[in-house]
C-alpha positions as CSV (number, residue, x, y, z in Angstrom):
1,M,-9.8,4.2,18.1
2,S,-11.3,5.7,15.0
3,L,-13.6,8.7,14.9
4,A,-16.6,6.5,14.2
5,E,-15.7,4.3,17.2
6,R,-15.3,7.3,19.4
7,L,-18.7,8.6,18.4
8,A,-20.4,5.3,19.0
9,S,-18.7,5.0,22.4
10,G,-19.7,8.5,23.4
11,I,-23.3,8.0,22.3
12,A,-23.5,4.7,24.3
13,D,-22.1,6.6,27.3
14,L,-24.9,9.1,27.0
15,G,-27.4,6.3,27.1
16,L,-28.8,7.2,23.7
17,S,-29.9,5.1,20.8
18,V,-28.7,6.4,17.4
19,P,-28.6,4.2,14.3
20,A,-25.2,3.5,12.6
21,E,-26.5,5.3,9.5
22,T,-27.3,8.4,11.5
23,Q,-23.9,8.3,13.2
24,A,-22.3,8.3,9.8
25,R,-24.3,11.4,8.8
26,L,-23.2,13.1,12.0
27,L,-19.6,12.5,11.0
28,Q,-20.3,13.9,7.5
29,Y,-21.7,17.0,9.2
30,L,-18.6,17.3,11.3
31,E,-16.4,17.1,8.2
32,L,-18.6,19.7,6.5
33,V,-18.1,22.1,9.4
34,R,-14.4,21.5,9.3
35,K,-14.1,22.1,5.6
36,W,-16.2,25.3,5.6
37,S,-14.3,26.6,8.7
38,R,-11.2,27.0,6.6
39,V,-12.9,29.9,4.8
40,Y,-15.9,30.9,7.0
41,N,-14.4,30.5,10.5
42,L,-17.5,28.7,11.7
43,T,-15.6,27.3,14.8
44,S,-12.2,27.8,16.4
45,V,-12.0,24.1,17.1
46,R,-10.5,22.3,14.1
47,E,-9.2,18.9,15.4
48,P,-11.7,16.2,14.5
49,E,-11.4,14.4,17.9
50,T,-12.0,17.6,19.8
51,M,-14.8,18.7,17.5
52,L,-16.5,15.3,18.1
53,V,-16.6,15.9,21.8
54,R,-17.2,19.6,22.0
55,H,-19.7,19.8,19.1
56,L,-21.4,16.5,18.5
57,L,-21.5,14.9,22.0
58,D,-22.0,18.2,23.8
59,S,-25.1,18.8,21.6
60,L,-26.4,15.3,21.8
61,A,-26.1,15.3,25.6
62,I,-29.2,17.6,25.9
63,L,-31.5,15.3,23.9
64,P,-33.1,13.7,27.0
65,H,-34.1,17.1,28.3
66,L,-35.9,18.5,25.2
67,I,-39.6,19.2,25.5
68,G,-41.9,18.6,22.6
69,T,-41.0,18.4,18.9
70,R,-40.8,22.1,17.8
71,I,-37.2,23.2,18.6
72,A,-35.6,26.6,18.0
73,D,-31.8,26.9,18.0
74,V,-31.0,30.5,18.7
75,G,-27.7,31.9,17.4
76,S,-27.2,28.5,15.7
77,G,-23.8,29.4,14.2
78,A,-22.4,26.2,12.6
79,G,-25.7,24.4,13.5
80,L,-25.0,23.6,17.1
81,P,-26.9,22.1,18.8
82,G,-29.7,22.1,16.2
83,I,-28.2,19.9,13.4
84,P,-27.0,17.1,15.6
85,L,-30.3,17.1,17.4
86,A,-32.3,17.0,14.1
87,L,-30.1,14.2,12.7
88,A,-30.4,12.1,15.9
89,R,-34.2,12.6,16.2
90,P,-36.0,12.8,12.8
91,E,-39.3,13.4,14.5
92,L,-38.1,16.9,15.6
93,H,-38.7,20.0,13.6
94,V,-35.7,22.2,14.2
95,V,-35.5,25.9,13.2
96,L,-31.9,27.3,13.1
97,I,-32.0,31.0,13.8
98,E,-28.8,32.7,12.6
99,S,-28.4,36.4,11.6
100,N,-24.8,36.1,10.3
101,H,-25.1,35.8,6.5
102,K,-22.1,33.5,5.9
103,K,-23.1,31.1,8.7
104,A,-26.7,31.1,7.4
105,V,-25.4,30.2,4.0
106,F,-23.5,27.3,5.5
107,L,-26.6,26.1,7.3
108,Q,-28.6,26.0,4.1
109,Q,-25.8,24.1,2.4
110,A,-25.6,21.6,5.2
111,R,-29.3,21.1,5.0
112,I,-29.1,20.4,1.2
113,E,-25.9,18.3,1.2
114,L,-26.8,16.1,4.1
115,K,-30.5,16.0,3.0
116,I,-31.8,17.0,6.5
117,S,-35.5,17.3,5.8
118,N,-36.5,18.3,9.4
119,I,-34.6,21.5,9.7
120,E,-35.4,25.0,8.6
121,V,-33.0,28.0,8.4
122,A,-34.2,31.4,9.6
123,P,-31.5,33.9,8.5
124,E,-32.5,36.7,10.9
125,R,-32.1,38.0,14.4
126,A,-33.9,36.2,17.2
127,E,-35.7,39.3,18.5
128,T,-37.2,40.1,15.1
129,F,-38.1,36.5,14.1
130,R,-41.9,36.0,14.3
131,P,-42.8,32.4,13.4
132,G,-46.4,31.4,12.9
133,M,-46.3,29.1,16.0
134,G,-44.3,29.2,19.2
135,F,-41.7,26.5,20.1
136,D,-41.7,23.8,22.7
137,T,-38.0,24.2,23.4
138,V,-35.9,27.3,22.6
139,V,-32.3,26.4,23.1
140,S,-29.0,28.4,22.9
141,R,-25.5,27.2,23.1
142,A,-23.3,30.2,22.8
143,F,-25.8,33.0,22.1
144,S,-25.6,35.3,25.1
145,D,-26.0,35.6,28.8
146,L,-29.3,34.4,30.4
147,A,-30.7,38.0,30.7
148,D,-30.3,38.7,27.0
149,F,-31.4,35.2,26.1
150,G,-34.7,35.8,27.9
151,R,-35.1,39.3,26.6
152,L,-34.3,38.6,22.9
153,A,-35.7,35.1,22.5
154,G,-38.4,34.8,25.2
155,H,-41.2,35.5,22.7
156,L,-40.3,32.4,20.7
157,C,-41.1,30.2,23.6
158,G,-44.9,29.8,23.3
159,T,-47.2,26.8,23.5
160,E,-50.9,26.8,24.3
161,D,-50.5,24.7,27.4
162,G,-47.6,26.8,28.7
163,S,-45.2,23.9,28.7
164,G,-42.6,25.6,26.4
165,R,-39.2,26.2,27.9
166,L,-36.0,28.2,27.2
167,M,-32.9,26.1,27.6
168,A,-29.4,27.6,27.9
169,M,-26.3,25.4,27.6
170,K,-23.7,26.7,30.0
171,G,-20.3,25.7,31.3
172,V,-19.8,26.3,35.0
173,Y,-22.8,27.0,37.2
174,P,-23.9,30.5,36.1
175,H,-24.4,32.2,39.5
176,E,-24.0,35.8,38.3
177,E,-26.2,35.4,35.2
178,L,-29.0,33.8,37.3
179,A,-29.2,36.9,39.4
180,Q,-29.7,39.1,36.3
181,L,-32.6,37.1,34.9
182,P,-35.6,39.3,33.9
183,A,-38.6,39.2,36.3
184,Q,-40.9,37.5,33.8
185,F,-38.7,34.4,33.7
186,A,-37.9,31.9,36.4
187,V,-35.4,29.1,36.6
188,E,-37.2,25.7,36.7
189,K,-34.1,23.6,37.1
190,I,-30.4,23.5,36.4
191,V,-29.2,20.1,35.2
192,P,-25.5,19.1,35.4
193,V,-24.6,17.5,32.0
194,A,-21.8,14.9,31.7
195,V,-20.3,15.0,28.2
196,P,-18.1,11.9,27.4
197,G,-14.5,13.0,26.9
198,L,-15.0,16.5,28.2
199,E,-13.5,17.3,31.6
200,S,-15.0,20.8,31.8
201,E,-18.3,21.4,33.7
202,R,-21.5,21.7,31.7
203,H,-24.9,22.7,32.9
204,L,-28.3,23.0,31.2
205,V,-30.4,25.9,32.6
206,V,-34.2,25.4,32.0
207,I,-36.2,28.6,32.2
208,K,-40.0,29.0,32.2
209,R,-42.2,32.1,31.9
210,V,-43.7,33.3,35.2
């Protein structure tokens, strides 16, 4: 089975609808990450089949759980999950927050090369980033533990109706981290996430302001 066929199968298993043209752009993005990782060490995963599962499908699996259209990806790194989400859903406006200069340079290059008009790169630390508007969803994939996520990025989660949420992508159920969550935040729900081709556990922790 080709990489394109694996991607199409995984997207179907997730119950998502993603046009073939967009799937091709997702694979172009994956190849760009792979090429830049030879020099910039964007990711330790280098095999295309593994990258497809651990990067693309893992990112796309949270699409049904996003709230609103203004999305912040904190500690974006190679653009995960922000770039796959932005490619799959052009109506989203995704801000990639990444303080590492080399990774931020890659994110800008990916935006240009792949012509992704609905992303913006913020090359700074989450705790000092002050956008003009708050975000509906503030997501992190490998940023920090839940306590630090709330403390450093909680101010980004702000909507007038209070519907904004922090969403942390985790592996096994994070019992210890939940106990350390700051008092101003509360867990709304923890959603088990099934990623096609990935045997490891995945959970999405959805956090709201108290």
